[in-house]
TORKOL-4160 file (C-alpha; in steps of 0.2 Angstrom, whole numbers, padded with zeros to 4 digits, m for minus):
92
<pt num="1" X="0115" Y="m0343" Z="0222"/>
<pt num="2" X="0113" Y="m0326" Z="0232"/>
<pt num="3" X="0107" Y="m0319" Z="0217"/>
<pt num="4" X="0095" Y="m0333" Z="0211"/>
<pt num="5" X="0090" Y="m0346" Z="0222"/>
<pt num="6" X="0092" Y="m0341" Z="0240"/>
<pt num="7" X="0084" Y="m0324" Z="0243"/>
<pt num="8" X="0082" Y="m0326" Z="0261"/>
<pt num="9" X="0099" Y="m0334" Z="0266"/>
<pt num="10" X="0115" Y="m0324" Z="0271"/>
<pt num="11" X="0130" Y="m0326" Z="0258"/>
<pt num="12" X="0147" Y="m0322" Z="0264"/>
<pt num="13" X="0162" Y="m0323" Z="0252"/>
<pt num="14" X="0179" Y="m0319" Z="0248"/>
<pt num="15" X="0187" Y="m0311" Z="0233"/>
<pt num="16" X="0203" Y="m0315" Z="0239"/>
<pt num="17" X="0217" Y="m0329" Z="0238"/>
<pt num="18" X="0231" Y="m0337" Z="0247"/>
<pt num="19" X="0249" Y="m0337" Z="0248"/>
<pt num="20" X="0254" Y="m0352" Z="0237"/>
<pt num="21" X="0270" Y="m0362" Z="0236"/>
<pt num="22" X="0274" Y="m0354" Z="0219"/>
<pt num="23" X="0290" Y="m0349" Z="0212"/>
<pt num="24" X="0291" Y="m0336" Z="0211"/>
<pt num="25" X="0277" Y="m0334" Z="0225"/>
<pt num="26" X="0260" Y="m0327" Z="0219"/>
<pt num="27" X="0256" Y="m0317" Z="0235"/>
<pt num="28" X="0238" Y="m0310" Z="0240"/>
<pt num="29" X="0242" Y="m0293" Z="0234"/>
<pt num="30" X="0249" Y="m0300" Z="0217"/>
<pt num="31" X="0232" Y="m0310" Z="0216"/>
<pt num="32" X="0222" Y="m0295" Z="0221"/>
<pt num="33" X="0230" Y="m0281" Z="0209"/>
<pt num="34" X="0241" Y="m0291" Z="0198"/>
<pt num="35" X="0259" Y="m0289" Z="0192"/>
<pt num="36" X="0258" Y="m0289" Z="0173"/>
<pt num="37" X="0268" Y="m0306" Z="0171"/>
<pt num="38" X="0262" Y="m0318" Z="0183"/>
<pt num="39" X="0244" Y="m0312" Z="0181"/>
<pt num="40" X="0243" Y="m0306" Z="0162"/>
<pt num="41" X="0224" Y="m0304" Z="0162"/>
<pt num="42" X="0224" Y="m0292" Z="0178"/>
<pt num="43" X="0222" Y="m0296" Z="0195"/>
<pt num="44" X="0206" Y="m0302" Z="0204"/>
<pt num="45" X="0200" Y="m0285" Z="0208"/>
<pt num="46" X="0202" Y="m0278" Z="0191"/>
<pt num="47" X="0193" Y="m0294" Z="0184"/>
<pt num="48" X="0179" Y="m0293" Z="0195"/>
<pt num="49" X="0174" Y="m0275" Z="0189"/>
<pt num="50" X="0165" Y="m0281" Z="0172"/>
<pt num="51" X="0158" Y="m0297" Z="0182"/>
<pt num="52" X="0150" Y="m0285" Z="0195"/>
<pt num="53" X="0143" Y="m0274" Z="0181"/>
<pt num="54" X="0133" Y="m0289" Z="0175"/>
<pt num="55" X="0126" Y="m0290" Z="0192"/>
<pt num="56" X="0117" Y="m0274" Z="0193"/>
<pt num="57" X="0100" Y="m0276" Z="0202"/>
<pt num="58" X="0105" Y="m0293" Z="0210"/>
<pt num="59" X="0109" Y="m0297" Z="0227"/>
<pt num="60" X="0126" Y="m0305" Z="0231"/>
<pt num="61" X="0127" Y="m0304" Z="0251"/>
<pt num="62" X="0143" Y="m0299" Z="0259"/>
<pt num="63" X="0159" Y="m0300" Z="0250"/>
<pt num="64" X="0176" Y="m0297" Z="0258"/>
<pt num="65" X="0189" Y="m0289" Z="0245"/>
<pt num="66" X="0209" Y="m0288" Z="0248"/>
<pt num="67" X="0216" Y="m0272" Z="0243"/>
<pt num="68" X="0199" Y="m0265" Z="0240"/>
<pt num="69" X="0205" Y="m0248" Z="0234"/>
<pt num="70" X="0212" Y="m0253" Z="0218"/>
<pt num="71" X="0204" Y="m0251" Z="0205"/>
<pt num="72" X="0196" Y="m0236" Z="0212"/>
<pt num="73" X="0179" Y="m0241" Z="0204"/>
<pt num="74" X="0178" Y="m0258" Z="0213"/>
<pt num="75" X="0170" Y="m0254" Z="0230"/>
<pt num="76" X="0158" Y="m0240" Z="0223"/>
<pt num="77" X="0153" Y="m0252" Z="0210"/>
<pt num="78" X="0149" Y="m0266" Z="0223"/>
<pt num="79" X="0140" Y="m0255" Z="0234"/>
<pt num="80" X="0129" Y="m0248" Z="0220"/>
<pt num="81" X="0122" Y="m0265" Z="0214"/>
<pt num="82" X="0108" Y="m0267" Z="0224"/>
<pt num="83" X="0102" Y="m0253" Z="0236"/>
<pt num="84" X="0099" Y="m0258" Z="0253"/>
<pt num="85" X="0081" Y="m0261" Z="0259"/>
<pt num="86" X="0074" Y="m0255" Z="0275"/>
<pt num="87" X="0074" Y="m0269" Z="0287"/>
<pt num="88" X="0057" Y="m0274" Z="0295"/>
<pt num="89" X="0055" Y="m0283" Z="0312"/>
<pt num="90" X="0072" Y="m0279" Z="0318"/>
<pt num="91" X="0075" Y="m0269" Z="0334"/>
<pt num="92" X="0062" Y="m0258" Z="0343"/>
């Protein structure tokens, strides 16, 4: 919605998970980074990269990442999606 229908609203979301009562446990680190067996398609962070590549030029708002340093291109990619614009009317 931040990218399409509400350009003047602040959006804050989380690319994270919770520690579920699975056996074996699926911890936030496993959800974010993957482990190959419980997450055969990769962790959330790796799976976000192709999604974010498709969002270039669109506004997403604030996104909180768990274990943001992996994969190494996740954070630079997110920060490059839409360059910040100069704020008008704030401060003075």
